[in-house]
N, C-alpha and C positions, 0 to 999 in steps of 0.2 A: 513279446517282440516290441510292443509299443513302449514298454518301460525301457528296454535296451536302446531304442531310438531316442527317447527323451534324454537318457543319460548322455548320449553322444552329442546332444545339443549344447552341453556345458552350462545349462541354467541351474540355479540353486534350488528352485522349487517350482511347482506348477502354479500357473496364474489363475486357474479356475478350480473350483472344487472337483476333486478327482478321486475315484475309488478303484481298487484292484479286486478282481474276483477270480478265484481259481476253481471253476466248476467243471473243467474238462479232463481232469486227471484221475478221477476215481473210476476204476474199471469194475463193472458189475460182474459178479461171479457167484458169491454165496449169499450175501445179505448185507444190510446197511453197516452193522458194527464191524464185521470182519473185513469188508471191502474198504471201509474208511481207514481202519487201522493199518491195513496193508499199504494203502496209498500214501499215508503219512510217512511210513518208513521208506517206501520206494522213492518218493518224491521229495524227501527232506531237503535236499540241496536247492531245489526249485522253490519250495515254499519258504525256506529261509531267505533266499534271494528276494522274493516278492515282499516279504515282511520287512526286511531291512531297507529295501529300495523305497517302499511306501513310507517308512519312517523317515528316511533321509530326505525325500523330496516332497514331503507334505501330503501324501496320499493315504486315504483310509484303506485298510486291508481286511477283506472278509475271508476268514480262515477256511481251510478245507472242511466240508460238511455244512457250511453256512447255507448252501442252496445255489440255485441257478440265478445268474445275474439279473435276468428280467423280472423274476418274481421278487427278488430283493429290492429292485428299483421301484416296482409298483408299491411295495409295502412301506418303503421308507423315503423315497426321493421324488417320485413323479408328482406333478400337480398340473392343473389346467392352465394352459397358456405358456407352459415351459418350453424352451428350446433346448434340446439335449442331443448329444451325439454319443454313440457307443460303438466299440469295436466288435460288433456282432451284427449280423444282418437282421436278427429278430429284435433289435432295439425298439422298433415301432410298437412293441407290446405296450409301452407306456401311453400310446394313443388311446387306450381304454380309459385313461384318466384325463383325456383332453390335452396331452402333451404332444408337441411336434418333435418326435423322437426319431432320429435318423441313424441308420447303420452306416459305418464308415470303416476304412482301413486304419491301421495303426498310425501311419504317417499323417493322415488327416487329424487324428486325435492329438498327435504331437503338436501340430500347428496350434490347436486350441489351447493345449496345455502350456504352450510357449507364448500365449497372448497374441498370436498372429491371426489375421482375418481368415475365417473359414469360408470357402466359396462353394457354391452349388449352382449349376445352371438352373434357371427358374423353371420349376416343373409346371406342367399343366395339371388340371384337377378333374378327376372322375368323380361324379356324384353318384352315390348308391342310395336310392330311396327305398327305405324299408317300410312296408305296410303290414297290417295284420299283427299277429303275435305268435311267439313260440309256444308250443304245447306238446304234450305227450312225449314221443321219442325224439322229436326235433330239438336240436340244441344250437347254441351260438356257433359251434364248430361247423355246422352244416351251411351257414351263411357263406363262410369263406371257401368251403369246399365247392359249393355251387358256383361262386364267383370265379374260382380258379378254372372251372370247366368252361366258363364263358370267355374269360380274358386270356387264358393260357399262361404259361410261365413267363412270357415276355410282354403281355398286354398292358401291364401296369408300368412298364419302364418309362421313366421320365414323367411320371404322374404322382400326385398325392391323391389318395382315395379318401373322400370325405363322406361319411355316412349321415343320413338325415331322414326325417319322416317319422310318422307316428309309431312305426314298429320299433324304433329305438327304445321306447319306454318299456318294452317287454324283455329287454336284455340286461343282465346284471353288469356291473362294472367289470368284473373279471371276465365275463363273457365277451364284453367289448374288447378287452385286452387280448383274448384268444383270436378274435377276428383280425385285429390290427397286427398281432404277432405274425400271423401267416400271410399277411399282405406281402411279405418278403417273397413268397412263392409265386407271386404274379409279377415280381420285379418292381413293385411300387417303391417310390422314394420313401414314403411313410404313409400311414393311415391314421385317421383321427375321428373321434366322436365329439359331438357338441356337449356342452355342460348340461347335466341333468341330475335328477334326484338320486339315481343309482350311484353316481360318482360321489355325491355328497355323503350318502350312507357309508360308502367304503372309506372315505377320508375320516369320517368320525370314528369308525370302529378301529382304524389304525392310528388313532391318537393324533389326528390332524384336523380337529374341529375348527381351529382358527383359519386354516387354509380354505376349508369348506365355506366359511363365512365370507372370506375375501372373494372367493369365486362367485358366490351368490350375488355379492354387490356389483361384480363386474360381468355379470352373465351376458350382457349385450355384446361384450367383446369376445365371448367364448362360444357363441352360437352363430350360425350363418345369417347373413343379412337377408331380409325378406326379398324374394325374387332373385336370389343369387344365381348367377349364370355359371354353368359347368361346361367343360369342353366335351364331355360325354356324360350321359345319364343312363344308369341301369336300374331297373326296378325289380325288387324281389319281394314277393308277397309271402310273408311268413306263415300265413294261414295255409298256403298251398305247398310250402317247402317241405320236402321229406328228408329223412336221414340220408346222408351220402357216404360212400366209401370210395376213396380215390386211389388209383394205382393200377398195376404195379409200375415201378421204375420211374415214375414222374408224378408230381403232385397235382397235375392238371387233368389227368385222365379220370373224369368224374363219372360215377355210377350212382344214380338214385338206388336206394336199397332194394326197391321192388324189381330193379333190372339186374341186380348183381349176380344172382344165381345163373341167369341165362348167359351173362358175359363170361362167367367162370367156365361154363361148359363150352361155349363157342370158341374161346381162346385156349382151352386146354390148360388153364392155370391150376395148380394143385389146390384142391378143395379142402383137404385135410390141413387144418392149422397146426403148427408146431408150438407156437408161443403167442401169448397175448400180453401187451405191455401198455400201461397207462401212466400218465404223468408228463414230464418234460416241461420246458418253459411255456409251451402252448396250452397245456391242459393239466394243471396241478393245483387249481384253486380249491378252496374249501367247498364251493358249490360242486365242482367236478367230482371231488372225492365223496361227498355226501350222496350225490345222485348214483354214483357207481356202487356205493355201499348199500343203498336201498335195494339194488338188484341182488347183491350178494346175500342180503338178509332174506329175500324171497326164496332164493335158491337153497339156502341153508335150512329154512323152515320146511322145504319139500324134501330134505335129505340129500340134496345134491352137493357135490364138490366140483371144483374145476376139473375139466377133462384134460386140459393141457397146462403147462407152466404159465402162471399168471404173475407178472412182475409189476410192482407199483413203485413209482418214483415220486416222492414228495418234492414239491418245487423249492421248498425252503425249510429251514429249521423251525420257523414259526408255523408253517403248515403241518409239519411232522408232529410237533408238540401238541398242536390243537386237535388234530384228528386222533392222536393217541389218547389225549385226555377225554375226548368225547366218545371213545369206544369204536371209532371207525377202523383203526388199524386192527383191532382185535376181531372185528367182523370179517375183514379181508383174510386174516391169517387162519380163521376157523374154516374157511372154504378152500384152503390150500395155497393161498397167495404168498409170494415172497416180497417183502418190503426192502427196496434197495436204498442206497445212500441218497442224501439230498444233493444231487448233482445231475449233470447231463446224462451220464451213463450211456446206455445203448443208443440213444438218439444221436449222439455224436460218434458212435462207433466204439465206445469204451465198454465192450461186452466180451468177456471171455466165455463165449458160447460153447457148450459141450455136446449138444443134442444132435448135431448134424455135421456132415463132412463137407469140406470145401468142394464145390461143384455139384453138390446134391440139391436137386430142385425141391423147394419147399416154400410154404407160405407162412407169413406172420401178419398179425394185425396190431396196429398201434394207434395211440392218440397223439402221436408226434406230428411233426410238420413236414419232414422230407422223407423221401423213399427212393433216392437214387440207387442205382446198382452198387452193391458192396458197402453202402453207407453204414448200415447198422452192425454187420458182423463180418465184413470183408468177403462174403460169399456172393459172387455174381449171379448165382442161381436162386438166391433168396428173393421171393416175390413179397415185397412189403406193401401192405395196404393201410392207408391212413384214414381214420374215422374219429368219431367222438369217443370219450371215455365210456359212455353208456353202451354203445354198440360193441365196443371192444370187450367190455365186461361180460355182456351177454354171450358173445362168441367164445369167451373162455370156458363157459359151461357147455356149449354145444360142440366145440372143437371143429366147426365147419365154417368156411368162408361164406357158403351159400345160405347160412342160417339167417332168417328174418325173425327177430324176437317179437315183432308185433303180430305175426301171424302163425309162426311155426311152434310146434310143441316139442318138449323133451320128455323122456321117460324117466321117472324116478326109480330109486332102488326097489321100491315096493311094486313097481309095474304100473303105477298111476301115470296119467298124462298131466303134464305141467306146462303152463304158458305164463311167461312173465307179464306182469302188469307194468304200465309205463313208469319210468323212474321218477322218484320224488327226491327233493333235497333242499337244504337250506342255503340260501344265497350267501349268508354270513352266519358265523357261529353265534348262537343265542347268548352265550356267556363271554363273548369277546374272544380275542386271540390270546393264546399262550405263546409268549415269545421264545420259550425254550431256553436252551443253553446260549449264553452270550458268546458269539463267535466273531465279534467285530473288534478290530484293533485300530483305534484312532491314531493319527500322527502325533508324536510327542511335541510339546511346546518348545523343548530344547533339542535340536537335532544335531548339534555340533559334534557329539561323540559317536554318532552312528556311522558305521563303516559298511559299505557294500562291497562284498568280496566275490570275485569270480575266479575260480581256479583255472589257470590256463590249460590244465590237462583235463578239464571237465568234458564229458561227452554230452552234457545236458545244457550247458550255458556257454556262450561265446560272445565276446565283445564284437560289435559291428565295426567293420572297416569301411571307409568311404569308397563308393564306386568310382570308376574312372570317368573323367569328364569327356564330353564329345570332342573329337579331334578337329572339328571344323570342316570335315570333308563328307562327301556323300558315302553311303555304305555300299561297297562294291562286292559283287559275287559272293554273297552270303548263302551257304547251303540251307536248304529246308531241313530242319531237324526232324520234324514230324508234320504231316498233313493230317490233322485230326478230323475224323469223320463223325458226323452226328453230334449228339449231346456231349459237350465238354464243359462240365461244371468245375468249380474250384475243388470239388472232391476228386474229380478225374485228374486235375493238375497237381494237387497236393493232398494226398489221401490223409484222412484223420485216423481214428482208431489208435493202434499201438504207436503210430508215428508221432502222436501228439507229445510224447515225452521228449521229443527233440525240438520242440517249437522254439526253444531259447537258444538253439545252436544251428545257425543257418547252414553250415556246411554239412552237418549230419542229416538234417531233415531234407536237404536237397537230394538225398538218395531215393526220395519217393517222387521226384519230379516227373510228371506225365505218365506214371506207371499204370494209370487207369484209363488213359486216353486211347481210343481206337485208331490205329494206323490205317489210313485210307488205302494204302498200297496192298495190304494183306488181310485187313479185317481183324487184326489181332492187337492185343494190348501189350505194351512194353516189349515190342519187337520191331525195331526200325533198322534201316540201312545205315551202316557206319562207313562214311566215305574215307576214313583213315585206314581201317582194317579191311575194307572191301568185303564186309560180311554183316550179317544181321546181329544185333545185340540189344541190350537193355537201353532204355532212353537215357537214364542218368549216366551210365557208363559211356555212351556215345558222346553226350554233351561234355563230359570231362575230357575225353580224348581230343575233342575239337578245341576246348579251352587250353589244354596243355600245349597244343600246336599253334596257339595264337589265332584261332579261327572263330569269329563270331557267327551267329546263326539266327534264323527266323523260324517262326511257326505259322502255319496256315490253319485257320479255324473256320468253323461253320457258323450257324445262327446262334445268337444269344450266348456267345462264348463267355465263360466265367460266371454263369448264373450260380445261385446258391449262396453258400457262406461268404462272409466278407473276408475270408482267410487271406491275408496279404502275403502269406508265404507263397501263394500261387503266383505272385508277382516278383517277390524277392528271389525265389529259387531260380527262375529263368534268367534274371539279371545276374545273379551270382555265378551261374554256369555259362555265361557268354551270350545269352539272348539279347538281341537289340531291337527286335520288332515282332509284334503279333499282328497278323493280317487276316481279317475275318469278314464274314458277311455282316455281322452285327455283334455288339458287346452288351453285357449286363453292366449297369451303371457303376456299382462299387468297384468291380474288377477293372474297368477301364480307367478309373481314377487311380487305383492302386498301381497300375502299370506306369502311368504318367509320373506318379510320385517317385518311382524307382528308376526313372530315366529310360524306360522302355517305350517304344513308339507303338501305341495301339492304332492301327490303321484299318479302314474298311474299304472294301471294293466298291468303286463307284457303280460298277455293274456286277451284281452278285454272281452272275453266271461265270465271271472270270475265275471264281474258285475252282471250277471244273477244268480250267485250262492249265493249272499248275500241278506238277507232279511232285512226288515225295523226294525225288533225286535231283530236282532242278536247283539252280542257283538264282538268287534274285539280287538286284541292286536297287537301292532306294535313292532316287535322284531328286534334286531340288532342295536339299536341306540347307544349302548356303543362303537360300532366300526363303527359308521356312517362315511362314506367317499365318496368322489366324484366317481361316476361310479359304486358303489357297491350297489347291490340290498338290500332292506329290506324285511322282511317277515311279511305277514299279517296272523295271526291266527284267524280264524273265529269260534265263538262258537254259535251253534244254540240253539233255545229255549229248545230242547229236550236233551241238554247236549253234543251232538255230535260235533266234531271239525274237521276242515281241514285247511291246510295252502296253501297260494298262494304267489308267489313272486310279489313285486311291485317295480317300478322304480322311480327314482327321477332325477332332473337336478341340484342339489346343487353343488356348488364349495366350496373350503375351506373357503372362506370368508363368504359365505352364511350359511355354517354350524355353524359358530360362531354366526351368528344372531340367529339361532335356540337355541343354547346353552345359549345365553344371555337372550333370551326371546323376542327379537325384534332387528331390525337394530339400532333403537335409543338407546336401552340399550347397544348394542355393541359399539356404538359411544361414549356413556358416559363413558364406561369402558376404552376405548382407550385414552380418553382425560385426565384420571387420572393417566396414566402411565408416 
């Protein structure tokens, strides 16, 4: 979608180095080779479009099977002191190499690609002091799982998280990247580690010794000043930190491993595990894989095989090739594991899962980052628990969520008792990395003959048409399309999984709009009141009925609305189908900006309790737009079904430039206007 938006800007090439990654379209089903081959055939139209658009506009293109964007960035592009944006919420992964890497929506990326200023409200800084050192079963993943339990999914909103203290020295560079990656789950703007020897080692082994030398010369600029003051300080003693398992249904429900069995029993969560999965952009480093493989070797020596399906996702072609060369893949396969493609796969919902039925209650364990309802397999009854690759691997042999590998025993085929020893692994490959198959397409020096073709009959790709500009009047008597109850992530607003194939076609992907959101009126998903037909219907169908009748609408939301992925379709789809405002108790940062970029008003209740006063069949007017100004409240006039009315104040965070986006109809429209002056 970012590429389509850039194309609509009319510019001949990007102004800054830009790469395209297609890691979301390979569905896991059989194994790496078959799944990748099937994806290349099914998605040929999209891949060809990305390849030619990259060539036409000066962008590098990483072909399908290259790996996950964040692993590729860490291996090739990230460096200490770098400022980088990426159209994925886990872009802060590069903070493991000391980069200020920030996740944004596609429209923000287009600003940068077009050489326009990129803006961000100055964040506060949370300092996380690490003391002690990691050992035994505790891993870098447990640092961020613990922190998520402390700060919750919105505690980092509006903050950069900076790690410091003597404990940093015990964490590998890729371990730091894991911690920074999952900072997205606490809402952090980004996360960052100071320059240290572990980063230098990683740069050298990935053929960037010159950058390591430059960073060492500038280390005073890449570490915190003595006595630096933070807005909040949290201390984590790594000596006392134990492995954590977070979930289900939210990544901040933290359980120390010693408490997990009792939590499973008390809450009635399914203890029998159906599938274990390791990898993803969060945990697919060489260290992750080698520590997990050490456990598989122990189990194999005892005659054990995986008790449940065990799926492994290498983060990049470089990781896959290296662990294949060093025998780690063979170790996994000997105990019954399946190696999936170098892609996001089940972590983003690209999983053709066959072992369970829709609605069947079950548990899975992963080393991924998110575990929202339906995210991995589309089943709302799947209880996903997030932990480290090491704990996930051990549980694959036990088949039980309540299993603690540090204390519990398994029975071998011979009847003997077996207990895992703590995992061991190499931080970096002793023989260096094997880069594997070359999957990178650089932009050609001569782009004049490159044509980018979009078939107007395509169901996968669609040129973007400008949104209508504001008509200069207040918004009067707009029906509430849906009053969302509880957690409403970008997955609830624009579901991933099989819908991702339509991400280049705004009208088609809009058929998933709000289908996961829970309607406060009836507690059900995708069942709302249609004021045109006077009956209940699906959310997208109702929105299309309203649009067809020239009626715009609003959405009422709860706390931290739009958390999760930076998926800008969650802003584009409501705008496309007639949404003009989203009114909530609070917003997640990226989604709030995405809404502004598309000409939608993200508003918050001055009094959060006013959320409870508005019903799903009310109509609202937004007053004061003719004097719309930074820091000035707007007024929401609510009309009940019985004709009674009341008014409540609502806040916004628009600045002058963003108000121009609203008036123009979108940030792209405003850009087009400015270019004509």
